[in-house]
N, C-alpha and C positions, 0 to 999 in steps of 0.2 A: 468827289475826293475818292481817288483811287486806293485801294487797300495794299498794306505791307504783309510780306511773309517772311518771317525770320527763320533761318535755318541754323540750329543750335547742336551741340554735340561735343564731345572730347575730341582730340585731335586724333585725325587718321581713321575716321570712319568713312570717310567719303562726301563731306559738305561741300567742299569746291567741286567736285565732279558733279553733284546733283545741281549746284548753282549754275555752273557752266550749260547743262543740258536744259534747266529751265528757261534761261535768257538767251539760249541759242548762240553764246559767245564763247569764244576761248581766252576771252580777258577780262577784267572787270572794267567797270565805268570809272572807278575810282582809283586812283594812283595808289601803288604800294608806299607805305612809309616805313622807312627804316627805323631800327631802335625797338622799343619795347614792345610794340605792337606789329602785327604782320597782317598782311591781306585782307583790308576792310573792303568788301565788295559789294557794289550796288547794281542791280540791273533791273530791266522792266521784262516780263513775262506775260504772254498772251495764251488763254485758253477758252475756249466756248465762248468768245465774243467778251470776256473778262479781262482787263489790264490790270496788272498789279506790280508791285515793286518787290522785288527779292532781295534780302540782306543775308550775307553769308557773314557769320560773325567772326570767323578767321580762326587763328592758330594760337600758338602759347609761348610763353616767355622763355626764351632760351637761358639756359644756365641758371635756372631758379630753382631754388629749393622747394618751393610751393607753388606750381605750375597752376593749379586750379584758383586759389585764392588771389594770385598776383595778376591774371589776366583774363581767364575764361570768364570768372564770376562778375567781372565789371560789365563785360560787353554782353554777356547774357542777361544781366539784369536791366541793361538799356533795353536791347532787344526785347524783351519780354513787354518792357512799358510801352513801345512805341509800336508793336505790330499786333495786327488784327486777327492773325493765326500763328501759330509755331510748328515747325517741323523738329521733332527731335529726333537724331539719327543716331543709332546704334549699328555695331558690328557684329553680324551673325558668327564670322569665323573666331571671335574672339568670347562672344558670350557676354553676361553681364558682369560689369568689373565694378569695383570699388567707385570710380568716378561716374560711372553711370547713375550709380545711387546717390552721388552727391547732387548730379542734376535732378533726380526725382524730387528730392528734398524741395528743390526752387519751385518746381515747376508744379507741385501739388499747392502751393500758395495763389495760382492765378487761376482765374476763371475763362480764360480766353481757349479757343479750341486748338487741342494739342494732338498732332498726328506723329504717333511713334512710327518710324521708319526704319527696319531692320535692312540694312544695305549688305551687299556683296554675296546675295543669295543667288548663287550662279548654276546649282546643281540639286538633283533631289535630296541629297544628304544634307545641303544646306537647309534646305525646305523643312526637313524634318527637326532642325535645331531652332526653328521660328518659335516654335510652341513654348520654349522656355521663358520667352520675352513675356507671355502672360502674366507671369510673377510679378510684372513692375505696376500691373494694374491700370495702365492705358487701355480704354476700350478700342479707340481708333487705332488698329496696328496694320501696317503695310510692309509687306516684302516685295523688296525690288533690287535690281540691279542697276545701279546709276550709270555704270561704266557703259552699259549697252542699252540703257533706257528701258529694259523689261519693267512693268509694273507702274510707271510712273504716270501712264494715261490714267489708271484708276485713283491713283492718289490725287492727281490734279482736281478730278471730276468733283471730289469729295471736298477739296480744300474751297474750290471757289463757291461751293453751294453753302459753305460754312461762313464765309466772308459776311460781317454785317450789311444789311441792305442801306444803300445811299439813301439819305434823306436830305432835302434842302427846304429851308424854310422860305416863306414868299419874299420876304426881305433880301434873304440871300441870293436869291434866284435873278431878282431883278438888279441890284446894286452891282456895281463893279467891285471886283475883289483883288486887291493888291497887296502882295505879299512883300515884307522887308526883309532880304536875305543878305548874308555876308559873315565873314570871319568874326571873332570877337575883337571888340575894342575899335571897330572902324566907323560907329557912329549910328548904328542902329535906333538905340534906344532913345539916342537925342534927336533923331529925326520925329520920333513919335512925340515926344515931349514940345519939340517946336511946332509941331502942326497943332497939338491939343491946346498948347499954351498952357501948359501946368506940368509940374514936376509930378510925377506918379511912379509908384516903386512897380517897374516892369520887371524887375529881377524878382522871381517869385520860385525858389528852389524846392523841390518836393524830393524827400528821402537824400537829400544833399545836394544831387547833381542833375536832378531834371525839375521840370515843370511843364504844365500846358501853355501851347500857343495863346496869345491874347488876340482875340477880334475886336476892333474898336470901329463903331460907325461914326465917319466924320461927316460933318453938317455944316460946313460953313462957306461962305463968299459962294453961295448958289452951287456949290459942289458937295455931292454927296456920294460915299462909297465905303467899302469895308476896308480896312487896314488888317492885316495880320502879320503880327510882330514875332519874331523867333529870338530876340535880342535876350540878354541878362543870363547869363551862365555863369554862376558864381565859381570862380576858379579856386581849387583847392590843392595843396601839394599832394602829390603821388596820384593824383586822377587825371592826368593830363590826357592821356590817351583816351580815357573813357569820355570826358568832356568833348574831345574833337569828333568821337565816334557819334556821340548824342547830338551834336551839332548839326553834323551832316544830315542824321536822321530827321530832326525837325526841320531841316531846311526841304528835305524832300516832302515832306506833309505837308508844308505849308504851300510849297510849289504846286504840289498836286490840286490843290483846291483853289488855286489863283487864277485869275484871267490875265494879270501882269506882274511880273516879279523886277522889282528894284533891287538889284544887285549893288551894295555900296562897296567900293573900294577905298582904302586908304592910299591917299595921294603919295604918301611917304615911302610905300613899301609896293605899291602899283598890282597887277593882275598875280595871283599865285595859284596854285594847282587846283586847290579848293574853290576857287572862284571860277575855274575853267571848267571842272566837271559840274556843277551848278548850271554853267551856260550850256552844257550839253544836254543835260537832262531837260532844262527849259525847252530846249529845242525839238529834243524828241516827244515831249507831253504837248508840243505846239503853243507854248506859251508865249505872249508878249513880253518883251525884256526892256528896260531901260539901265543904263549902268550910271551911278553915281560915283565921281571920283571926290571924296570928301577929304577934309583937312586941306583944302586948298590954300588955305590962310597960310599954312605952314611952309610952303614952296617958294623958294625964290625965283622970281620970273620976270621975263621981259615980252615983248610982243610977240616972239616966237615961241613961247614955252608951251602954250596950249596947243596950239597946231601940232608942234613935235610929238605931244604928249598922245595927243589923239591918234597920230600916225601911226607910233609904236603900239599904242593898244589895240588898232584895227589889224595890225600885222599879227600880234598874237592871237586874238580871236577869229582870224581869218578860218572859213570864208563868211563869217556872219558881220560882214562891215556895215551892214544897214540897220545895227542897232544904235540909237542916240546915245550919245555921251553927255552928262551935264557935270560942271565941275561946282561943287558945293562946298560950304563951310557952316556946320550946323553951331559953330560958336558965333559967328556973326550973322548967321541966316541968311548968307549969299545964295541965292539961287535955289532956294530950298522951295518955295513955292512954283517956281518955274518946273522944277524936277516932278511936282505932282501934276501941273499942265500936261507935262510930255508923257506922264504915265497914262493919263485919261484919253490923249491923243491917240498913242498906241492901242489903249481899248477899243475906240471907235475903228481903226483901222484894223483890228483883228475881227471885228464883228461884222464888218459891211460885207455887203452883197452887190455884184458887179451884174447888170443886166446882161444877157447873153449878147444882146445886138451890138452894145457898146463894147464888150470884149473882143468880139469877132471885129469889129470894124478897127479896131486899134491893133490887134495882134495879128491878124491875116497880112495887114500893110508892112507890117514888121517881117513876118515871115516871108512875104514875095521880096521885099528887099534884100533879104540873106535866107535864103531857103537853106533847109538841112542838107548836108553834104552828103553824096551818094555813098553807099555803103555796101563792098561788094559787088560794085556795078550795078547795084539798085537805086533805082531814085526815090525819094520819100516824099509824100505829098501830106502836108496837113491842111485838112478841109475844114475843121470846125472846132470852135473852142466852147467851154462851157464850165460855170462854177457849180460844184457839187452842193448839194443841199446839206452841209455840215456846219458845226459850229465853230470851225476854222478854215482860214482860206485853203480850199483843195480845187485844183483845177484839171479837168479833163480835156487832153488835146487827141482829136479824133483822127488819125491817119491811116494810110494802107499797109504801112511796115513798122508799127510801133517798136518792134523788138530791135530795129536798126537806128534808132534815135540814140546817138551816144551822149555820153555824162557832160562834154563840152558844150553840146548845144542846148541841152536842158537848162545849165547855167546861164547860157546867152538868154533864153525865154523869159527864165526867172529875173534876171537884171532887167531886161526890157519891161517885164511887168510892172516891177520896183520903181522904173524910171517913168511910166506912164499912169500908174495909179498909186494912191496912198498906203504903203505897205510898211513904212518904217516900223521898225522894232518886232515885225511880225515874222515867224517863219512860215514860209508856203511849200505847200507839196503839188507837185505836177505829175499827173498820171500820164501814160498814153495808150490809147487804145484804139483796137482795130475797127476802122470804118466800112 
């Protein structure tokens, strides 16, 4: 499972600037939400072969008399619980502020690696001011300028070495891992109860709003796999934004360690922004996906309702129309076991290996029928295809001018591979290399 790095700090110290630099994007993966909570950002960073999720804990409550208590404290508390390492950002221009000291009280209670980052160190005079931050008592202290990137490499070198080493038990390494994901009240806990044929308290709050994920080994009807459940966050008044922030973090962690994600939608509400962002993360992490449209028993329908629903859903999730969609009802147990069968099919699709001979026989014929269009007067010839030895389906196409293979033709090749091979529900990566 990939690690999570949380960036915390008071407003206007440069958290979002550092976030954008680490994930090499200008926009967040998760959409901004209006109202009490601003800019909750999630992104993927790569450094020295390590892939990890970066979380920017965001801003403050506008027009509030108590900024720290009403917004930052909830998000920081959740981020500290879920992250494997913490970047605490301060601003050298303003020195140590009372709000920084409030953060210090919280940080002293945790045992995870904390990296104190003094931002906006843009001159020799700024560098001289860095020493005053030793008074905070954090040994891992780094000065940098997030706006131009100076100092970030040294920080990242130490962060990736501080992450906990990945350990996989023998059972977990062999068994398929299926994560149950979705917004609150869509039927995640009901799915687990139906499968296990027992009522169990999977809502286990810790400190009011948080709990660990539950890994359950399912072993019935000749099927054995690990279910990771993220359901069951007890809603409390006045913590709605913290609940949502926590829910996304739990989804990310469950997604990272899974092979297949079962994303459950409420049939009466359809696909919403958070569902779409989880889909994007699943694609980025190369996870298999099955969409369950739950509460189908609540929909008034005729013979065209299901095809129309699928068509509308596929338009929204384009270009990922390869994702299977199962219509379920946890109340009546309609298609619940079919959904599990589909998830296991996607698991097999994701781990399959296609022989080079078979791959070339099929794809070179496809390419011969419709060769890549010439670009800048140059004719492109694809001569050889092979699957790379990775845990997920990645293919290399060797050709004379790989830089001239345009995106529409790449999509055509991907569609043809899906047509001739079993890759339903699985992201594919195609690389073009010089032959």
